[in-house]
N, C-alpha and C positions, 0 to 999 in steps of 0.2 A: 065459101072459100076462102084458102090462108092466102092473106096478101101477097101479092106477086109471085104468088107461086107456080102459078101460069098451068097448072096441073087438074085435074078431077082426081088422079090416082093420088097425087102425093094429099090432097086435104084429106083421103080417109086414113091417111098413116102418119100425119103430124100430132103432134097431142098438143103444142102448142108454138107462136112462132112460125113464120115462110121457113126461118133457117138460114133466110141469104144476110140477116145481123144490119142490126146499126149502119147508116153508109154503109154498105157494102161496098164492094169492089170489085171489078172484074178482071182478069188478065186477060184478055181478048175480047173483040166485041159479041162471041157467041155465044160464048159459055161464062156462067155467073156462076160464084162459090156458095156454096151450102154448107152451113154449119150445124153438126148434130153435136148433144151433147150429152153425155149417161154418165151417171155414176153405179158400177153394179156392187160397189159392197155399201151401198147407203143404210144399211139397217142390220140387225142381230134376230128379226123373226124366226122363228121357229114354226111352219105350219101343224096344228095339231097331228096330222098324220103322221110326221116325223118326228114327232117328240122322244117319241121313244130310242132314239140313237141315241140320247143325250141324259135316258133317267136312270144311269147306272149309279147305284148306291142313293139315288133319289126318293125321298118319300111319296107313293100316288103317283108314281111314275113323271114327276118333276125333277128340272135337272138338281144334279147335288150344288153344293155351293159351290164349289172347284167348278163343277163346268159353267154354273150361271158365272161365275165369275170371268171364264174364259170367253162366253158370250157376250159380256159386255164389256169385253174390252177390245185392245185393237186386231186379236186371234180372230174374233166374229165378226168385226165389222171396222168401216171407215168413219171414226167419229169425223164429224164437222164435216167429210166432205160432200153430201148432200146437199146442207147449204152454200155452198160454194159452189157447188153445179146448180142449184136454182138461180143465183146472183148471176152468173154469166151465161145462162140461157137467156134470164129476164134482158140480159143488157145486148145480148145478140139477136134477140129478138130469132132465137132458135131451139128447137120442138128438144125436149128434156126428157129422159126414158131411166128410172129409178130402179132400181132392183132391193129391195128392200128385206130379203130372205138371206140369211147370214152366212159367207161364204164355208161355212163349216158340213153345210151340207155336200153342196158342189159348186165350186166357185166359176160364177159363171163369164170371168175374165180369164179363163183358159178354155182351150180347147178341149174338143173329146179325147184326143190322145193323148194332152200332155197326164206326166204322173205325179202332179202334184193337184187334180181335177178332184179328188175327194179326198178328204180329211180324214186323219186316225180315228174320228166318231163313222166316218162311212165307207173308209176303205174295205172293212172286213165283213162288207152285206155282201149277200146273196148277188148273183149278174142278174136275175130280173128284178130285184130290187135296185141293182143301179141306173138300170135301166129305167127302171119309174122316175128313180130320182131325176134323171136328164132331161125323163120327158115331163116331167108335174112342174121343174125348180128353174131348169139350167134352158132348155131350149125355149120357152115364153118368149127371154127374153133377147136372148141372141139371134133369134125372128124376127123381134121386133127392130134392131137397131138393122139387120141386113133388108127389111122391108124398106124402110125408111130411106139408107143410103142406093139402094135397087132403083125406088120410085124417083130419087133426086135424080139422079146417073142418066135414068129413063127421059127424063124433064130435061138432060141437056145442062145438068151443072156438074161440076165440078165439087165432092164433099172432103169434108174437113168432118172425122169422127171425135171428137175430147172425153177423153175418158177420167174422169175428176176421181182420185185418190188422197187418203193422208196418211200420212206416213208416223211413224212411232219415233221419238228420238233413241228409243235404247230397244236394240234386237240382242238377244239371246245374250243380254248381260252387257254388252258392250253400247255405249254413248257414242 
């Protein structure tokens, strides 16, 4: 069982740490604080089943050079964020959830009704394909965050969810 979690249910959901943080303090005698760290844009991986959405103009179904550059850049992921999230989670003895699939498929940092949930690469997919993409890429990460937070709340904790991102110093040509 995770040290200090006080719940077998929490043990099953916490990936690392007890979420209470090193030297945690409580706001009241009854409820301890629980920290959950996540990194929704930790990578730019493209599952093989979805490589075709990036293959326009690319040989053998591989992404074109332009698309590879987009995937490698900040539009495809948050460079450096996973390392910061890992160090933060370690310092706080908090569970860490990372999502390594590119946000250009479906942005797990967006709700299912957000207009920018899908990128220009996936927005035009048929409804059934977008639903499959949500089920395979979006829903599992969101469900993990919700499951860990809910278990901590049921165990009497207050939850602080810290989502780590990085930012480009230039956006649309403006610095």
